[in-house]
C-alpha positions, -999 to 999 in steps of 0.1 A, spaced: 613 -515 268 651 -519 264 674 -491 254 676 -502 217 638 -501 214 636 -468 231 662 -452 208 645 -466 176 610 -455 188 622 -420 195 643 -414 164 617 -428 139 589 -411 158 606 -378 153 609 -384 115 645 -394 112 664 -425 100 682 -444 127 715 -453 112 732 -469 142 734 -469 179 761 -482 203 767 -484 240 801 -486 256 809 -504 288 815 -470 304 778 -461 298 783 -438 268 753 -441 244 760 -430 209 732 -425 184 736 -418 147 707 -402 128 701 -392 92 673 -376 72 647 -398 56 656 -408 20 634 -384 2 647 -354 23 684 -365 21 683 -371 -16 667 -337 -21 698 -322 -3 687 -320 34 714 -325 59 714 -333 96 719 -301 116 729 -294 152 693 -285 159 682 -320 147 707 -336 170 696 -315 200 659 -323 193 666 -360 193 688 -357 224 661 -339 244 634 -365 235 658 -394 242 667 -381 276 630 -379 285 621 -414 271 651 -432 285 644 -417 320 607 -427 317 616 -463 306 643 -466 333 671 -472 308 704 -467 325 732 -447 308 759 -422 318 763 -400 288 744 -395 255 757 -383 222 736 -378 191 752 -370 157 751 -375 120 768 -407 106 794 -388 87 806 -394 51 816 -430 58 780 -439 68 776 -475 79 751 -496 59 731 -518 83 698 -528 68 684 -537 33 669 -502 30 704 -487 32 716 -508 3 686 -498 -19 691 -462 -10 728 -461 -19 727 -484 -50 753 -474 -75 777 -458 -49 811 -469 -38 812 -489 -6 837 -509 15 827 -543 29 843 -567 54 832 -603 51 828 -627 80 847 -654 61 875 -648 36 868 -650 -1 898 -656 -24 920 -651 6 907 -617 18 879 -603 38 879 -566 27 867 -553 -6 859 -519 -21 838 -513 -51 805 -501 -66 773 -515 -51 750 -530 -77 722 -556 -80 727 -593 -86 712 -601 -120 680 -621 -121 672 -643 -151 647 -625 -173 648 -592 -153 667 -562 -165 687 -543 -138 670 -511 -128 679 -477 -114 653 -469 -88 639 -433 -94 643 -422 -58 635 -386 -64 611 -379 -93 621 -354 -119 591 -334 -109 608 -327 -76 635 -307 -95 608 -284 -107 596 -277 -72 570 -305 -68 566 -319 -33 580 -354 -27 562 -374 -1 588 -388 22 567 -418 33 560 -427 -4 597 -428 -12 604 -448 20 577 -473 11 591 -476 -25 626 -481 -12 616 -507 13 596 -527 -12 625 -525 -36 651 -536 -10 630 -566 0 633 -581 -35 670 -575 -41 703 -595 -38 735 -574 -39 767 -574 -59 800 -555 -55 818 -546 -87 855 -541 -79 888 -540 -98 917 -564 -92 941 -541 -109 936 -557 -143 899 -562 -148 866 -556 -131 852 -585 -110 819 -591 -93 813 -603 -58 778 -615 -49 769 -613 -12 741 -614 13 739 -591 43 743 -622 65 778 -627 51 790 -592 61 807 -582 92 807 -545 83 798 -523 54 801 -485 49 801 -458 23 834 -447 8 837 -409 16 833 -387 -14 832 -349 -20 795 -348 -29 770 -376 -25 732 -378 -25 724 -353 3 755 -358 23 768 -325 10 804 -313 5 831 -330 25 840 -307 54 875 -295 61 896 -319 83 892 -297 114 854 -299 113 834 -328 127 799 -341 118 770 -322 135 768 -334 171 746 -323 200 764 -313 232 770 -345 252 743 -348 278 745 -366 311 715 -385 324 707 -359 351 710 -329 327 680 -307 325 667 -292 292 646 -260 292 612 -264 277 608 -301 284 606 -329 258 594 -324 223 558 -333 217 
């Protein structure tokens, strides 16, 4: 098992969404995690305890699988969360994002606007009910059911960015293959990401761990 597979297996197995992971030439392994859609949209945020839990399990599995690294950092993705997979676009439909195209369009690569669906002939655009109204009255929302609904929805969609050129709104249709990068535009309050922290604060992050660090209690079961 390579390190990417080990990270994905660990994060998803513990019940979190793997947002992104990256590895530097110096051996630093960064992993960004989030709550699953149903939990995040209900207001749950990634905590330091969540990061520490994932860190402990990753240390264990990476050692077992013989995946080399020098230092491990696990944190929330922050307010400018990157969008990597179709599920992300379905989850954040209707929000403001920034995209960078691989090839220029109308002489530019970077655009900022509201993420919407490309219109399909004979089909009305929809707003996916991610969190049922019943949840507001205290009903339990099944995370796996929301995840399955989002995934099925994402698989059928093509995406559009509605942006302003200073005079009028314009629409840019795109596929994920055409993007070099895409991320949320930071806002004060947004679907479970909570209130934007003061500038001096950083996203929840577990204490950086080195490969040979020991954690009391062993790996999570």
